[in-house]
N, C-alpha and C positions, 0 to 999 in steps of 0.2 A: 531417851529415857521413857519408861512406861509409867503412866499415872492413870487415875480413873477419869478425871475430867480436866480439860483445859478451858479457861475462860479468857477470851480476848477482849480486853477493855474492862476497867474496874471503876466505872462510874456508878451511880446509884443502883442500877440493875445488875451490873456485873458483880459489884461488891456484895449485893444481897444474895445472889444465886451462889457465888463462890463461897461466901461465909456459911450459908445454910448447908451446903454439901460437905464442907470441911467439918462443920460441927456434927454432922451425921456420921462421920468416920471415914469419908472417902478421901483419897489422896487427890488434892486439887492444886493446880498451878494457875495463878492469876497473873495476867500479863498487862502491864500498863506503862506507857512511855511518858506520862505526865504525872498528875497527882491522883492518888487513890481517893475515890469519892466523886471525881469528875467535876463537871461544870457547877452543879448545884451548890456545894458548900464553899466554893472558892470564888466564883464569878457570877453565880446565878441566884437561886432562891434565897440563900441565907444572907450574904452581904447586901444584896439589893433590898431585901426587906428591912435590914438594919438601917439602910439609908432612907427608905420610905418611912419607917417609924420616926426617925429623927425629923424628917420634913413635916410629918403630920403633927408631931409634938410642937414644932416651931409654929405651924399655922394655928394650932389651938391656943398656944401661948399668946400669939398676937391677938386673937379674938378676945381672950380674957383681958389682955392689957387695954385693948380698945374700949371694952365695956367699962373698965375701971378708970379710963381717962388718963392713964399713965403713959410713960415713954415707950416707944417702939422697942421690941426685943431685937438685939443685934445678932444675926446668925454667925456661927463660927464653924467654918468648914473643917478646921483642924480636928475638932472633936469627932466629926463624922468619919474622917479618914482614920482616926485612931480606933474608933469603934469597929470599922470594917476590918482593920488590921487585927483586932482582937478576935472577932468572930471567925475569921479565916485562919487563925493561928499563924498569922503572917505568911500565909500561903505555904504552910508546912503540913505534910500529910502523915507525920510520924504516928499520930494517934490512930488514924485510919489503918495504916499498915499493921500496927500492933493489934488492932481489933481483929484483923484477918489472920495474922500469923498465930495469935493466941488460940485460935480455933483449930490450928493444925495445918493451915494453908501455907503455900509457898508463893511469894511474890517474885516475879521476874520483871526487871525493868527493860523496856524495849518495845518494838513494834512486832506484833505477832502476825504470821501469815500462814494460811492453810497451804500445805504442799501435797495434800491428798486426803482421802477419807480418814477422819479421826487423827490427823497428823498436822502438827503446827511447828513452824520454825521461828525462833527468836534469835537473831544473830547467828552464832555458831551452834546453838542448841536446838535439838529436835525432840519434841514431846509427842509420844504416841498415846492416845487416850483410849482406854478400854471401853468406857461408856460413851464418851462423845465430847464434842466441843460446843461451847456456847459463845456466840458472837454478841458483843455488847459495846461496840465502839462509839456509839453516840453520834453527836453532830457537832458542827463548828459554826461560827457566825457566817451567814451568807453574805457575800459581797457582790453587788450587781456590777455588770459591765457598763460603766458610765464613762464617757469620754473624759480622760484626765484624772480620774479618781485614783487609779493605781499608783500614780506618781506623787501622791500627797500623804502626809502623816495622819491619816484619819484614825478615829477611834472605832473599836467595836465595843461591845458591852464589857469586855475584859479591861481595856484601858480606862473606860469610864468608872468602873468599880475600883480600880487601883489608884486613881488619881489622888495626889496629895494636895492639889490646889483646885479651886473652883474657877472655871473660865468666866470671863466677863460676859461672853456671849457664846451661844451654842446652837448649831443647826442639827436637828435630829431627822435623819432620813428613815422614815418608817413610823407609822402610827399604830403598830400592834401593841401587844402587852408590854414588851421590853422597852420600846421607844416611848410609850406613854408614861410608864412608871418613872423612867429616868428623866424625861422631860420635866415632869412635875417636881421631882426632887431638886434638880438644879435650879429651876425657876424659883422655887420657894426659898432657896438659899441665896438668891440674888442674881443669878445668871439671866441674861436676856435670851429667851429661847424661841426658836422657830421650828415647828414640826412640819415636815413635808411628806405628804402621803399620797401615793398615786391613786389609791382607791377613792371612792366618793365619800368615804366616812372613816373615822377612827375605828379601831378594833373591828374591822370589817367582817370577820367571820361570825361576829355576834349579832344580836338583834340591832336593827337600825336605830332604835331608841337609845341603845347604849352609846353608840357613837355620837349621836346628837347631844346626849347629856354631857359626855366628856368634853365635847367641843365647846359647849356653853360654859362649863365650869373653867376650862383652860383659858378661854378668852377673857373671862371675868378676872382671872388671876394674872393676866398680862401676857399669856403665851400666844404667840402668833401661829395660828393653825391654818395650814394651806392643804386642803383636801382636793382630790382630783388634779393634783399637781405632780407631774413626773420630772425628776431630776434628769436633765439632758446632758449637762456637762459640769465639771468641777475643776477649779484651778486653785492654786495656792501660792501666795507670795508671802506676805507677813500675816495673812489671814486666809480663811477659806471663802471662796465665792462660788455659789451654786446658781446656775442659769443666769449669770451676769447681774442678778438683782438681789440676791440674799447673801449677806456677808456676816461672818462670825469668826471668833477666835478659834473655836474647835468645831469639828464635824463628827457626829456620832452616826455610824451606819448600823441601823437596827431594823433590817427588813425581814428578819427571820433566821432560820437555821438551815443547814444543808448537810446531807450525808455524803460520804465518800467511800463507795464500795470498792473502788479500784485499789489495788495493792493488798487486798485481803486474801487473794488466791481463791476466790469463789469459783473461778472457772475450773479449778482442779477437782471440784466436787459436783460439777455439772450445773452450777448456777450462773446466771447472767450478771456480771459485775457492772454492766452499763445501766442497770435499773436504778431508780432512785431509792427504793426500799427493798429489804429482804422479805419475801413473802413467807408467812408462817401460818400454821393452822391454829386451832383453838387450844392446843397444848404447847404452842410456841415452837413447834417442830418446823425446821426449814429443809430437812432432808434426813437421810438415814444417819443417826448418830450426830445430828447437827441441830442446834437450837439457836434462836436469836431473840433478844429482849431489848427493850428500850426504844430510843428514837428511831433506830434504823428499821424498825418494823412498820413505821408509818401510822401507828395507832394513836399518836399524840405525843408531842415533845414535852412531857411532864415527868417529874420525878415520881409522882404517885403511880403513873402508868408503868414506868420502868420497874418499880418495886413490886407492883401487882403482878406483872408478867413474870418477874424473876421467881416469885413464890410458886407460880403454876409450873414453870419449867423445872424448878428444883424437885417438886413432887413427881413430875413425870420421869425425870432422870432416876429418882429413887424407886420408881415403880409403884408409887402410891396413887390411890384414887383421890379425886377431889374435883372441885368445880372447874369447868373449862373457861377460857377467856371470853368475856362478854362485855362489850363497850357501850351498851345502850344507855347507861346512866353515868357517862363519863363527866365528872365535874371539872370545872376550870375557873380560875379567878384571876382577874387583872387587879393588882393591888395599888390602884390609884385611889384618890380621894375625890369622889365616892368610889368605893370598890364595885367592880362588875363581876358578879358571880353567876355562873350559868351551868346547867346540867341538861343532858339529853339533847333533844332536837330543838332547833330554832323554828320559828313559824315557817320560814321559807323552806327548810328541810322537810318539815312535816307535809307541806303542800306538794313539794316535789315528789314525795312518796305516794301521793294520791290519797292521803288520809282525809277523812271527814273530821274536822277539828272544831273546837270551841276555844276562844281566847278570853282570858280573864286578866284585867289589869287594875292597878290602883296606884295612885300617886302617894308616895311616902309623906309628902308635906301635909296630906289630909289626915294622917294618923296622929294620935296624941303624942307618941314619942317623937315622930318626925317634926311635929309642930314645936315641941319643946326644944329640940336640937336645931331648929331652923334648917332642917335637912332637905336636900334635893335628892330625888331618886324615885324609883318605881319598882313595882313587882309585875311580872308578866308570866302567866301560867298557860300552858297549852294542854288541852284535854283531847284525847282520842279514844273512842270505844269505852268511855266512862272512866278512863285512867289518865293520870298525869304522865305525859311523855316528854315534856320539856319545861324548863323554867328559867327565868332570869331574875336575879335579885340585885338591883343596882342602888347603892346608897351606903350610908354608914354601916359598917360590919356586914356588907353584902356577902362576903365569903363565909361568914359564920351563919347567917340566916340560911344560906344555901344548904347547910347540913340537913335540915329538916326536909327540904325539897329533894335532895339527892336520895334520901331514904325512901321518900314516896315514889320517885321515879324508878329506883332500883327494885323495890319490892312490889311495884305495880299496884300501889294502894288505890282503891277506888276513890274517885273525887268525892263521892257521897260521904265516905268516911272522913275525909279532910274537912268537909263542911260541918260535920257533927262533933269535931274535936273541941276541947276547951283550950283556948289560947290565953296565956298570961297577959294581964294588962298592967301597965302600958309598955309593951315591948315592940321592937321593930318587927319581929316575926309574926306578930298579930296581923300584919298586913296580908298574910296568906288568907286569913278568914275574911278580911275586908274585900279582897279581890274576888273570892269565890261567891260571896254574898252580894257583891255589887254595892257595898256601903262605903 
């Protein structure tokens, strides 16, 4: 069957590019073997943040109750499970499918495979794309090769999100964003949690101060944090045992995400399917009549990156001019309490590039709003050549404060201009001024 465009994978990026092209009048086939929308609305961003919100509200309620001297709030996991079921539409993608087909697209269930330039097979059907093919197959939870692990009923983020019951105890393998967020959620609802991280700190890709802050907060909340600790073996009888000395009812494997390029037929179009990522240019082109968007491009496993890339690819397929892909101001947020928001370069990355940099920091506890909230956190700004090239906002609403910093990094606003701004008092984002002025 001849069509204009075939999109393999209908996660956030695939859905965006397929829907945009269909709305523009092209004949588009979207191929998906699971749920349209991908990881984000069903097992990632949306349900996990619903859980985080419930855990934060619980913690805040406890603080209020303690101040008032009244009884401790009793956590109810059933309400959390019901809320997750609600926001995921009980893991039903009917609305997402309709959103695509209402624009004129056609959805085909199954696994798509390239069988040659601009040609894709799904089961017994073969689609020939006049304009080209977009690959957007995303990633899956990475599972490490640990002695005994494969023989156990471990969780990934998917089982953790779907659970209807709260475990009495939980081991989390991995201290990245996913592991830290879920560790804090389950801990706040009463699970005894141990985080095992092979790196020397939590959220290791971010500033060292971020990992230190989270470790301090987690330990104060009763989470056992073990950094620089590698899981060597796992066994399971009536419970999970890691390295013979950590025991818990459940084990969550949260060490990151992995791509799987094998089975996509990349070799039929001259690409190496043994690579970790598909190499693309700044228009998301992977070859003649071939584009790739999302996690498989290796530019960041974030929904906002996937959608950003999808819009650029869609314009290119339509022959329209527009901005090329640029990741110098990539924002990222770990939705723990405190939140860890970051954009652009870390101090280490800036130094590795040989930049001449200036560092500005301030403790949120020293600010009026931070003092009122009893907040823990910090702001760290990195200047190079008179402009902000990186920033971290760690504390209450860290991801929201990041918005101003992301604009500054993206637009290459001179640090001089940031010093001259008027910042509303008493807000958390006024810490930007405090950091730059050293007050």
